[in-house]
N, C-alpha and C positions, 0 to 999 in steps of 0.2 A: 790443275786437275785434279783431283781424288786418286788414289790407288786404289785398283782394283784387282783380283783374283778370280781366278776361273776355276770353277769348280771339276770335280773328280770327272765327269761326264765328258768334257771338254765340249759344253756345249755352246752355243752361240751367246748364252745370257751371260753378262757380268754381274758378280756379285761383291760388295763391299769386301777389302780383305782383311782376314781375322787379326786379332793384334797379337802378339806374341806370348801374351800372357792367356790369352783364349785358347792356343794351339797347347801350351804348356798343360793346359786344365783337360782337353781333350784327350794328350796323351795318356797322363796321370789317373784321368777318373773314368774313360770308357776304353781308350786303346788297351793298356796296360791289363787290367781288370779281363776285359775279353781276352785278350791273347793267352794270358792264364786259364781261363775254363778251355779253350779250344786247345790247347796245349794237353793238359789232361784228356779231353776227350781223344785226341792222337792215340793216348795210351789204352784204352779199349776198343779201339774200333780199326779195321773191321772184326777181328775173329772175335771179340768180347774179352775177360769178360762183361757182361754189359751192368749185371746186376740190377736187377727188376726190382722194385718194391710193390710187392702185390698189392699190401693194404691201400699205399699211393698211389697206386697206379703208375707208377712212373720210375725214371731211374735215379740211381745215387748218385752218380756223378757226371750226368750229362743233363744240358741245360738250355734252354733258349738264352739265346744269348741277352737278352734286356736284363733275365734274370743274375748272369755274372757283374752288372753294373750295379756300386753300392746305392740304396734309395734315395740318398741323399743328393746323389750325381744323377739324378735320373732328368733332369732340367737338360744338363751335359748332353748328355746322348740323344737327346731332342734334338739339341742342338749340332751336331755332331752328321747326325741321319739327314737333316735337311741341309747340308752345306757338304755331304759325300752321300751323292745318289748311288755311287755306284757300293759303297758302304750297305745303303738301305737294302740294295738288290739281293745282295749276299745274306744279309741278314734274313730276308723273307725267305730265302732257298733253304737257308742253312736251318731255321724254324720249321718249314714245311718239312723237310727229308726227317728231322727228328719228330717229329708228330709220326710222319709214317711209320717209321723205326716201332714209337710208344704202340701202334696198331698193330704191327706184326708181330712183336713180343707179349703183347695182351692175348692174339689168338690162339699162342702158343700154350699159353698159360692155361687160358682157357678148355682146350684138346686137351691137358695134362689134369684138369680137374673135373672134366666134364662128366657126362654118363659112360663115354668109351673108355673112360679108363677107371670105370670101376675093379678092374682084375688087376693092372697092375701097380694099384691103392694098396689093394690087398698083398699082393708079394713086398711092398716097402712095408706096411706097415709088420709082414712077419719077420723082418730082416731086421727091421729098426727095434723089433722087441726082442730078439735072439742077442743084439747087438747089446744092449740097454743093459741084457740081464749080465752077460756077459763081463760088463763093467760094474753092474752093483757088487757082483759076487766077488768082483777084488776091490770093492770100498771105493773108486772113484768116481762114481756116478750114481745118482738116484733112479730105480727102477720103473717110473712111471712115465710113460710115455706119453709126450705133448701131442695133444691132436692137431696140432698149428704144423707139425714137423714137415707135414707132406705139403704143405700149402711154401712154405719156405722151399722147399727141394723141388719142387715144379717151378717153383719160382727161379730158380738157380739155373733148371735144363731150359727154363724158355729163354732165357739170356745167355744162353752159351758161354757157360761157366764150365769149363772140364776139372777146373782141382782147387781146392778151398784150402786156406790158411789153417791154422792154429785157431786164429784168434775167431773162429765163427763155431757156434754151438755143434754146427750140424759138419765140419768140416772132417772128423776123423769116417764119420761112418761115409759120409759124401766120395770120399777119396777109396773106402775098401769096398764099395759095391760096387763097380764098373759095368756089370750083367744089368744091374738095374735100371741104368742111365742109357746102356744100350736099348733097352726095350721102350725106355721111353722116346729115344729120339725115333724108332722103328715105328712108334703109334702115331709120333708128330713128324713126320716128315714131312709132309707139304708145309706145314707150318715153321718148321725150324730155317726150310731152305728159302722161305721168305724172309724170315727173320736175317737171314746169312746175307742178301742178296739187300735188302734194305740197308745193315751195315754196310755194306761195300757202297752204296750210294752217299751214304751219309759221311763215311769217312771221305768220300772225294769232295764232300760241301767243304767239311771240318779244314781240309788242306788247303784248297784254294782260299777261303773266307782269311785263315792264316796266313796265309803267304802275303797276300794283300795287305792284311792291318801292317805285319812287319814291314812289309817294303814302303807303305804310305807313311809308317812311324818314322822310318829313317828318313826319307824323305822331307818330310815337316821340321823335324829336329835339324837337319842340315839348313835349310831354306830360313825358319826364322829362330835360328842359332839356340832352342832349348835343349833341354836334357832328359836325357832318356832316361827313367829310375831303374835298377835290376827289376826283373819281374822272377819270381819264384816259379819254379816248373812244375808245381802241384799245393792243391791244399788239402792235404790227408789223404790223396790217393795210393800213398807208396805202399800202407798197409794192406791192399786188397789181398795181397798172394800166403 
């Protein structure tokens, strides 16, 4: 009788047992990169910073799980989904919660850049001009104010940024004007509360999915006597703050 393998849902249907080479492919090309991406997400959840890129209407470091897998291994991902039904369900839940978080952040950004934010924007521009003039006088910066500065600043507020590192062009200004951040938080209070709640729900999805994949990876490696290659803890996110 051919050997058989029970799928992750423990259904009554038996499927052909995958080869050890196939399992190694799953670990290296699917599980490892997805675990790496989920580990990065955990660093930014639930309290942020989420780093919303308003020009792309998406996050800098948070991704759908399929986007963590290199394009040349998409067929492996499809095969892995088919064999591991529980993963397919977790992936769907993860991506749906990430989409919901993106909608919440966009709503906060829209509030901060819409008609109700005219006064806030004026206060920002006044503070920004004063800040840049002081820097220009000390020959540290151009005196010209970039009109896109407010959009970047609003995207930071909408994505729960509380402090910016020196690599950001707005970093010093952002950190030096907490009163502007407080004014923005008051204006977009409802939307930012929605962002925080969505971020918590997504953090729960991330943790559940990562726990499942790490346990599955260990079990498969033991059962099929294949190797688990080291997984980096991040891919460039360390320099965010």
